[in-house]
C-alpha positions as CSV (number, residue, x, y, z in Angstrom):
1,L,80.2,95.6,93.9
2,C,79.6,99.2,92.9
3,M,82.6,100.9,94.5
4,M,81.2,104.4,93.4
5,C,78.0,103.6,95.4
6,V,80.0,102.5,98.4
7,M,82.1,105.7,98.4
8,E,79.0,107.9,97.8
9,A,77.2,106.3,100.7
10,H,80.3,106.8,103.0
11,V,80.7,110.5,102.0
12,R,77.0,111.2,102.5
13,K,77.2,109.6,106.0
14,V,80.3,111.7,106.8
15,L,78.6,114.9,105.7
16,R,75.4,114.3,107.6
17,S,76.9,112.9,110.8
18,S,77.6,114.9,113.9
19,A,80.0,112.3,115.3
20,N,83.7,113.0,115.6
21,V,84.7,109.8,113.8
22,I,83.0,107.6,111.2
23,W,83.9,103.9,110.8
24,P,83.8,103.0,107.1
25,R,81.6,99.9,107.8
26,A,80.6,99.3,104.1
27,V,84.2,99.5,102.9
28,V,85.4,97.0,105.5
29,R,82.4,94.7,104.7
30,D,83.2,94.7,101.0
31,L,87.0,94.5,101.2
32,K,87.3,91.1,99.5
33,F,85.3,92.5,96.5
34,I,87.6,95.6,96.3
35,G,90.7,93.4,96.2
36,E,90.9,89.6,96.5
37,E,94.0,89.8,98.9
38,F,92.2,91.9,101.5
39,E,90.6,90.5,104.6
40,P,88.8,92.6,107.3
41,D,91.0,91.3,110.2
42,M,94.3,91.1,108.4
43,A,97.0,93.7,107.7
44,G,96.9,95.2,104.2
45,D,99.0,97.6,102.2
46,A,97.7,101.2,101.7
47,Y,99.0,101.5,98.2
48,E,97.4,98.2,97.2
49,F,94.1,99.4,98.7
50,L,94.4,102.8,96.8
51,R,95.2,101.0,93.6
52,C,92.3,98.5,93.9
53,A,89.8,101.1,95.1
54,L,90.5,103.4,92.2
55,E,90.3,100.5,89.7
56,A,87.0,99.3,91.3
57,M,85.6,102.9,91.0
58,Q,86.8,103.0,87.4
59,R,85.1,99.7,86.7
60,A,81.9,101.0,88.3
61,C,81.9,104.0,86.0
62,L,82.4,101.7,83.0
63,S,79.5,99.5,84.0
64,G,81.7,96.7,85.3
65,S,84.0,96.5,82.2
66,S,87.7,96.7,82.8
67,D,88.7,96.2,79.1
68,A,86.9,99.1,77.6
69,D,88.9,101.0,74.9
70,I,91.1,103.8,76.0
71,S,88.8,106.6,74.8
72,S,86.0,105.2,77.1
73,Q,88.4,104.8,80.0
74,T,89.4,108.5,79.9
75,T,85.8,109.7,80.0
76,T,85.1,108.6,83.6
77,I,85.1,111.0,86.6
78,I,87.9,108.9,88.2
79,H,90.2,109.5,85.2
80,Q,89.2,113.1,85.0
81,I,90.4,113.6,88.6
82,F,93.3,111.2,89.0
83,G,94.2,110.4,85.4
84,G,97.1,111.5,83.3
85,F,99.2,110.1,80.5
86,L,102.9,109.0,80.5
87,K,104.9,109.2,77.3
88,S,107.6,106.6,76.6
89,R,110.1,107.5,74.0
90,V,112.5,104.8,72.8
91,T,115.5,105.9,70.7
92,C,117.7,103.4,68.8
93,L,121.3,104.2,69.7
94,R,122.5,102.7,66.3
95,C,120.3,104.7,63.8
96,Q,118.6,107.2,66.2
97,A,115.1,106.1,65.1
98,V,112.5,107.2,67.6
99,S,109.3,105.4,68.7
100,D,106.7,107.0,71.0
101,S,104.0,105.3,73.0
102,Y,101.5,106.6,75.6
103,K,100.0,105.0,78.7
104,A,97.2,106.3,81.0
105,F,97.9,106.4,84.7
106,L,96.0,107.0,88.0
107,H,99.0,107.0,90.3
108,V,102.8,106.9,90.0
109,L,105.2,104.6,91.8
110,L,108.6,106.2,92.5
111,D,111.9,104.4,93.4
112,I,113.5,106.0,96.5
113,K,116.5,103.7,97.0
114,A,118.9,106.5,96.0
115,P,116.9,109.8,95.9
116,S,116.6,111.8,99.1
117,S,113.7,113.9,98.0
118,L,110.5,113.7,95.9
119,T,111.9,116.1,93.3
120,K,115.1,113.9,92.9
121,A,112.9,110.8,92.6
122,L,110.9,112.5,89.9
123,E,114.2,113.6,88.1
124,N,115.3,109.9,88.3
125,F,111.9,108.8,86.9
126,V,112.3,110.9,83.8
127,T,116.1,110.3,83.3
128,P,116.7,108.2,80.1
129,K,117.6,104.6,80.8
130,N,119.7,102.4,78.5
131,L,118.1,99.1,77.3
132,D,120.9,96.6,76.5
133,G,121.8,93.0,77.0
134,K,118.6,91.0,77.6
135,Y,116.6,94.2,77.5
136,C,117.5,95.0,73.9
137,L,114.6,95.9,71.7
138,K,114.2,95.2,68.0
139,C,114.5,98.4,66.0
140,S,111.9,98.6,63.1
141,K,114.4,100.6,61.0
142,C,117.6,98.5,61.7
143,E,115.4,95.3,61.7
144,K,117.6,93.8,64.5
145,K,117.9,93.9,68.2
146,V,119.9,97.0,69.3
147,T,120.9,98.9,72.3
148,A,118.3,101.7,72.9
149,S,117.6,104.6,75.2
150,K,114.1,104.8,76.9
151,R,112.8,107.9,78.5
152,I,109.4,108.2,80.4
153,T,107.9,111.7,80.9
154,V,104.6,113.0,82.1
155,H,102.7,113.9,78.9
156,H,99.3,115.0,80.3
157,V,98.9,116.0,83.9
158,P,96.0,114.9,86.2
159,K,94.0,117.2,88.5
160,V,95.2,115.2,91.4
161,F,98.8,113.8,91.2
162,T,99.0,110.7,93.4
163,V,102.5,109.3,94.3
164,C,103.6,106.2,96.1
165,L,107.2,106.3,97.5
166,E,108.3,102.6,97.1
167,R,109.4,101.7,100.6
168,A,109.8,97.9,99.9
169,A,113.6,97.3,99.6
170,D,113.1,93.9,98.1
171,H,110.6,90.9,98.0
172,T,111.4,90.0,101.6
173,G,109.5,93.0,103.1
174,R,112.6,94.9,104.2
175,K,111.6,98.5,104.5
176,I,113.4,101.7,103.3
177,S,112.8,103.8,106.4
178,K,114.7,107.0,105.4
179,I,113.0,110.4,105.4
180,V,112.3,111.5,101.8
181,E,111.8,115.3,101.6
182,Y,108.6,116.4,99.8
183,P,107.4,120.0,99.3
184,E,104.1,121.7,100.2
185,Y,104.0,123.0,96.6
186,L,105.2,121.0,93.6
187,D,105.9,122.1,90.0
188,L,105.5,119.2,87.6
189,R,106.7,121.2,84.5
190,P,110.3,120.0,84.7
191,Y,109.1,116.3,84.4
192,M,106.8,116.9,81.4
193,S,107.4,115.9,77.7
194,D,107.3,119.6,77.0
195,T,109.3,121.5,79.7
196,A,108.6,124.9,78.1
197,G,105.7,127.0,79.4
198,E,104.1,128.1,82.6
199,P,104.8,126.2,85.9
200,L,102.3,123.4,86.6
201,L,101.8,124.0,90.4
202,Y,100.3,121.5,92.8
203,S,99.5,121.8,96.4
204,L,99.9,119.0,98.9
205,Y,96.6,118.1,100.6
206,A,97.0,114.6,102.0
207,L,99.6,112.0,102.8
208,V,99.6,108.4,104.2
209,V,102.4,107.4,106.6
210,H,103.6,103.9,107.4
211,S,105.0,103.2,110.9
212,G,106.8,99.9,111.4
213,D,110.1,98.2,111.0
214,T,109.2,96.1,107.9
215,C,106.6,96.4,105.1
216,L,104.9,93.3,106.3
217,D,103.7,94.7,109.6
218,G,103.1,98.1,111.2
219,H,100.4,100.7,111.0
220,F,99.1,103.3,108.6
221,F,97.8,106.8,109.5
222,C,97.3,110.0,107.5
223,Y,97.5,113.7,107.4
224,T,94.7,115.6,105.6
225,K,94.1,119.3,104.9
226,A,90.5,120.4,105.5
227,S,88.7,123.0,103.3
228,N,89.5,125.6,105.9
229,G,93.3,125.1,105.3
230,Q,93.8,123.4,108.7
231,W,95.8,120.1,108.7
232,Y,94.7,117.1,110.8
233,K,96.5,114.0,111.8
234,M,94.0,111.0,111.6
235,D,95.1,107.9,113.4
236,D,92.2,105.4,113.7
237,E,89.7,107.1,116.0
238,S,92.2,109.8,117.0
239,V,91.9,113.1,115.1
240,D,94.2,116.0,116.1
241,N,95.0,119.3,114.4
242,C,98.6,120.0,113.5
243,G,100.8,122.5,111.6
244,I,102.4,122.2,108.1
245,H,105.9,121.8,109.7
246,A,104.8,118.5,111.4
247,V,103.2,117.4,108.1
248,L,106.4,117.9,106.1
249,R,108.6,115.9,108.5
250,Q,106.9,112.5,108.1
251,Q,108.1,109.2,106.7
252,A,105.6,109.5,103.9
253,Y,104.3,106.5,101.8
254,L,101.5,108.1,99.7
255,L,101.4,111.7,98.7
256,F,98.4,113.5,97.2
257,Y,98.8,116.8,95.3
258,A,96.0,118.9,93.9
259,R,96.4,121.1,90.8
């Protein structure tokens, strides 16, 4: 499977067609190659599809290799659009020794059990967490297992910031159904490794909504902003225009922000 070819063919078809709705026939046909867990006639998770589709496009850009070195991975158009870097700083609470590591990301998964808004979920994401008990790490300076503090921050921002609000309450499929507020415009500067400097402003341009009582069933639909600035609700073959106020009142699952 060349996922880039599949997506290119779909976009070409959309741009050339005079029809109101396009069925992504090739994507449905190749679902099992995009992700082993997907079947055309079975319910699937939108975040899992997004994750698998991006990884499949990334593999296509790397000529099928998924274990290329990090410098090669960051050269692809997928990483140039969706990719950023997270910084993980671990501080030994005994000797204050600091260890930094970096990880590339294409999307971020946020815990919403306690937070009531996207900004509070991001604040929680970058708040230092203590590593103790069975999570103790071995300090290279102390040369023993110690209690440490770990903080994750956004080190390098992507052009498109993609967020999943984790609505699975646990492994049983129970759903967190509360409304989590999210802004039309988002500043990522407060969640960066370096919080000094100009605001890093992003604009909401799409979101995916899950309707249903549990995470194991239900239905996905989306809201998308067109190039003319008009928002549309897209629910299977039904496409209707709507205002930003309706967009910001949804039980969002996936959020897409453009720099």
